[in-house]
ZAMARGU-4260 file (C-alpha; in steps of 0.2 Angstrom, whole numbers, plus 5000, padded with zeros to 4 digits):
<rodrens>
0) 5416/5442/5321 | 5404/5440/5335 | 5402/5453/5348 | 5408/5443/5363 | 5418/5454/5375
5) 5429/5440/5380 | 5433/5435/5362 | 5436/5453/5357 | 5448/5455/5371 | 5458/5439/5366
10) 5458/5445/5347 | 5464/5462/5352 | 5478/5454/5363 | 5483/5443/5349 | 5484/5457/5337
15) 5494/5468/5349 | 5506/5454/5353 | 5509/5451/5335 | 5513/5469/5332 | 5524/5469/5347
20) 5514/5484/5354 | 5509/5475/5370 | 5517/5463/5382 | 5510/5448/5391 | 5507/5459/5406
25) 5496/5471/5396 | 5486/5457/5389 | 5483/5450/5406 | 5476/5466/5412 | 5465/5468/5396
30) 5458/5451/5399 | 5455/5455/5418 | 5446/5471/5413 | 5435/5461/5400 | 5432/5447/5412
35) 5426/5458/5426 | 5415/5469/5414 | 5406/5453/5409 | 5403/5449/5428 | 5397/5466/5431
40) 5384/5468/5417 | 5379/5450/5417 | 5381/5446/5398 | 5395/5445/5386 | 5389/5456/5371
45) 5398/5472/5368 | 5384/5478/5357 | 5372/5479/5372 | 5384/5490/5383 | 5377/5506/5389
50) 5383/5521/5399 | 5375/5514/5414 | 5384/5498/5413 | 5401/5507/5412 | 5396/5517/5427
55) 5391/5501/5437 | 5408/5494/5432 | 5417/5509/5440 | 5406/5508/5455 | 5411/5490/5457
60) 5430/5494/5456 | 5427/5506/5470 | 5419/5492/5481 | 5432/5479/5477 | 5446/5474/5488
65) 5462/5484/5485 | 5471/5468/5482 | 5460/5463/5468 | 5470/5456/5453 | 5485/5451/5463
70) 5479/5433/5465 | 5477/5422/5449 | 5461/5416/5458 | 5452/5432/5457 | 5447/5429/5439
75) 5437/5414/5444 | 5429/5420/5460 | 5411/5425/5458 | 5408/5444/5459 | 5397/5442/5474
80) 5411/5433/5483 | 5423/5447/5479 | 5412/5461/5485 | 5407/5451/5501 | 5425/5449/5505
85) 5428/5467/5503 | 5414/5472/5515 | 5424/5462/5529 | 5440/5473/5526 | 5445/5489/5534
90) 5440/5504/5524 | 5458/5508/5519 | 5458/5491/5510 | 5443/5493/5500 | 5441/5501/5483
95) 5454/5502/5469 | 5466/5517/5468 | 5462/5531/5455 | 5477/5526/5444 | 5471/5508/5444
100) 5453/5513/5439 | 5460/5523/5425 | 5470/5509/5419 | 5454/5498/5418 | 5445/5512/5409
105) 5460/5514/5397 | 5459/5495/5393 | 5440/5496/5390 | 5442/5511/5379 | 5455/5501/5369
110) 5443/5487/5368 | 5429/5498/5361 | 5440/5506/5348 | 5446/5489/5342 | 5428/5483/5341
115) 5422/5499/5332 | 5436/5496/5319 | 5428/5480/5315 | 5410/5486/5314 | 5405/5482/5331
120) 5398/5496/5343 | 5390/5498/5360 | 5371/5501/5361 | 5375/5519/5364 | 5390/5531/5363
125) 5400/5529/5379 | 5409/5543/5388 | 5423/5535/5398 | 5432/5552/5402 | 5419/5557/5415
130) 5422/5541/5425 | 5440/5543/5426 | 5448/5547/5443 | 5456/5565/5443 | 5474/5566/5446
135) 5478/5576/5462 | 5493/5588/5462 | 5507/5588/5451 | 5518/5574/5444 | 5533/5579/5454
140) 5522/5578/5470 | 5517/5559/5467 | 5532/5553/5477 | 5543/5561/5489 | 5562/5561/5486
145) 5574/5553/5498 | 5586/5564/5507 | 5605/5560/5507 | 5602/5556/5526 | 5588/5544/5520
150) 5599/5534/5508 | 5614/5534/5520 | 5602/5526/5533 | 5595/5513/5520 | 5613/5508/5515
155) 5618/5506/5533 | 5606/5491/5535 | 5613/5474/5537 | 5608/5470/5519 | 5622/5480/5513
160) 5634/5480/5528 | 5632/5462/5533 | 5618/5451/5539 | 5616/5435/5548 | 5611/5425/5533
165) 5600/5423/5518 | 5584/5422/5529 | 5589/5435/5540 | 5594/5450/5529 | 5589/5463/5542
170) 5599/5455/5557 | 5617/5461/5559 | 5630/5448/5554 | 5645/5445/5542 | 5636/5439/5526
175) 5632/5450/5511 | 5620/5442/5499 | 5622/5448/5481 | 5605/5447/5473 | 5591/5459/5467
180) 5588/5467/5484 | 5607/5471/5486 | 5610/5477/5468 | 5594/5486/5463 | 5594/5500/5475
185) 5613/5503/5471 | 5610/5503/5453 | 5595/5515/5455 | 5606/5527/5465 | 5620/5528/5452
190) 5610/5526/5436 | 5593/5533/5440 | 5585/5519/5431 | 5567/5514/5435 | 5563/5499/5446
195) 5556/5488/5432 | 5570/5494/5420 | 5583/5487/5433 | 5574/5471/5438 | 5571/5466/5420
200) 5590/5469/5415 | 5597/5454/5406 | 5615/5449/5406 | 5616/5453/5388 | 5611/5471/5392
205) 5627/5475/5402 | 5642/5479/5391 | 5660/5479/5396 | 5669/5478/5380 | 5671/5496/5377
210) 5681/5510/5386 | 5665/5515/5396 | 5655/5500/5402 | 5636/5503/5401 | 5619/5496/5403
215) 5608/5495/5388 | 5590/5499/5393 | 5579/5491/5379 | 5563/5480/5378 | 5566/5461/5381
220) 5557/5446/5385 | 5556/5450/5404 | 5548/5467/5403 | 5544/5481/5391 | 5549/5500/5393
225) 5538/5514/5399 | 5539/5524/5382 | 5550/5526/5367 | 5563/5538/5375 | 5566/5525/5389
230) 5577/5515/5377 | 5594/5522/5381 | 5612/5517/5386 | 5618/5522/5403 | 5636/5521/5409
235) 5640/5510/5424 | 5645/5521/5438 | 5663/5517/5445 | 5655/5515/5462 | 5645/5500/5456
240) 5661/5492/5449 | 5670/5495/5465 | 5657/5486/5474 | 5659/5471/5463 | 5645/5472/5450
245) 5655/5464/5436 | 5660/5450/5447 | 5642/5447/5451 | 5637/5447/5433 | 5651/5435/5428
250) 5645/5423/5442 | 5627/5423/5436 | 5633/5421/5418 | 5643/5406/5421 | 5628/5398/5429
255) 5619/5400/5412 | 5606/5413/5417 | 5600/5426/5405 | 5591/5437/5418 | 5603/5448/5428
260) 5593/5445/5444 | 5586/5427/5443 | 5581/5427/5461 | 5567/5439/5456 | 5558/5427/5444
265) 5541/5424/5451 | 5534/5407/5456 | 5520/5409/5443 | 5531/5416/5430 | 5519/5430/5426
270) 5520/5444/5440 | 5531/5459/5437 | 5549/5457/5442 | 5548/5474/5452 | 5534/5467/5462
275) 5545/5452/5467 | 5559/5465/5473 | 5546/5475/5483 | 5543/5459/5494 | 5560/5461/5501
280) 5563/5480/5498 | 5547/5486/5508 | 5553/5478/5525 | 5570/5485/5522 | 5564/5502/5519
285) 5552/5501/5534 | 5566/5496/5545 | 5577/5510/5539 | 5564/5524/5538 | 5548/5519/5548
290) 5538/5534/5542 | 5543/5531/5524 | 5526/5526/5519 | 5517/5540/5527 | 5529/5552/5519
295) 5526/5545/5502 | 5544/5538/5500 | 5546/5522/5489 | 5559/5514/5478 | 5555/5528/5465
300) 5561/5541/5478 | 5579/5535/5474 | 5577/5541/5456 | 5569/5557/5462 | 5584/5561/5474
305) 5596/5558/5460 | 5587/5569/5448 | 5587/5583/5461 | 5605/5580/5464 | 5609/5582/5445
310) 5599/5599/5445 | 5609/5605/5460 | 5625/5600/5451 | 5619/5611/5437 | 5619/5596/5424
315) 5610/5603/5409 | 5592/5597/5406 | 5596/5588/5390 | 5608/5577/5398 | 5596/5574/5413
320) 5582/5569/5400 | 5594/5556/5392 | 5599/5549/5408 | 5581/5548/5415 | 5573/5542/5399
325) 5562/5557/5397 | 5557/5566/5381 | 5563/5582/5375 | 5554/5598/5381 | 5553/5604/5363
330) 5552/5597/5345 | 5570/5603/5342 | 5576/5593/5357 | 5566/5578/5353 | 5568/5577/5335
335) 5585/5584/5331 | 5597/5581/5346 | 5607/5565/5346 | 5606/5555/5362 | 5619/5562/5374
340) 5635/5552/5372 | 5641/5540/5385 | 5656/5550/5391 | 5644/5565/5394 | 5632/5554/5404
345) 5646/5547/5414 | 5652/5564/5418 | 5635/5569/5424 | 5632/5553/5434 | 5649/5556/5443
350) 5641/5572/5450 | 5629/5561/5460 | 5634/5561/5479 | 5642/5544/5484 | 5631/5537/5497
355) 5640/5520/5499 | 5658/5525/5502 | 5657/5515/5519 | 5652/5499/5510 | 5666/5487/5507
360) 5667/5475/5492 | 5669/5457/5496 | 5667/5439/5489 | 5651/5437/5478 | 5638/5427/5488
365) 5623/5421/5478 | 5606/5415/5485 | 5605/5397/5486 | 5591/5395/5474 | 5601/5404/5461
370) 5618/5395/5464 | 5610/5378/5465 | 5597/5382/5451 | 5583/5376/5463 | 5570/5384/5452
375) 5555/5395/5455 | 5545/5395/5471 | 5534/5406/5481 | 5544/5422/5486 | 5532/5426/5500
380) 5543/5418/5513 | 5561/5411/5510 | 5567/5398/5522 | 5582/5403/5533 | 5595/5394/5521
385) 5613/5394/5520 | 5620/5405/5506 | 5632/5399/5493 | 5648/5408/5489 | 5655/5410/5472
390) 5670/5399/5477 | 5658/5384/5480 | 5654/5382/5462
</rodrens>
């Protein structure tokens, strides 16, 4: 095998995909890391890499536009062009964030390990650890939790109360559009699932055949899971059923979709589904809580709020771990305790405060692109189109 950085990245991705250890998204990130590294060092030979090359790579990440990697065109743009564009941006829009830099270094470390296992090594031993960005603060401080008042304000928006139409979700009216924007925050509130877990749910992941309806959180073709313990079953909260979740699922299923929220499918077919949701969620959150960004409040803040609520309700830690998809605090918890049964989880989730009591269920209304199967298109801006009601199809 030759020492081509690009070829090694391709081989590593093919191996990981075959072993089902990586997703297409992880492979795209790996190839992005390898491609940028080649641009920075000016050659495609892993055996010529030195510590100074890796340091230059990190320096380049710190000088790139923050938006680097979000456009498919970035991979083909010359490095000089990218850096020149960054210099024209405000300071706050330059330089990748610490977690993103660390992700690049993790991929680079994986590439070097893969090459080493095949007898190919850099020109000198590389120390990636010293180049990693240090984490500031504690995990619990990464994102602030919503308050009950915050969530009440969010769910009082026209998105959930009634809007003017599909293209005017934040303007008061009489239409409630049932899509990812409507359901994902509700599901997060009453199941405490992660954003990507929700957005990547398939119709087959929702079960109504037993005494307790439940979501099955498992890897599928639309997304992977964060870790092994993320694979779990979560009962469907009665409030979601009251608001018509089952009717929505049946409507989507009748149309032949396998993804629960087909409106989140990206035009390119590659972007994370959660990023598609963010395009609609961010303006809604800013309207409800103008200072949310400054306070560090995001979609994840819903999950943070729910976990705090379960703690306040004195739900035992083992039940909370199984609901949140966290590992046990000890080997005994992790290895010998069965996953908390659905009935216990439902009992725990019923202790969450009901933030949507004022919302009224109504006829299921799907987005036009879903109801008419128009297909994928750019989600940057939807036209102000008429919505299609379930009774119309």
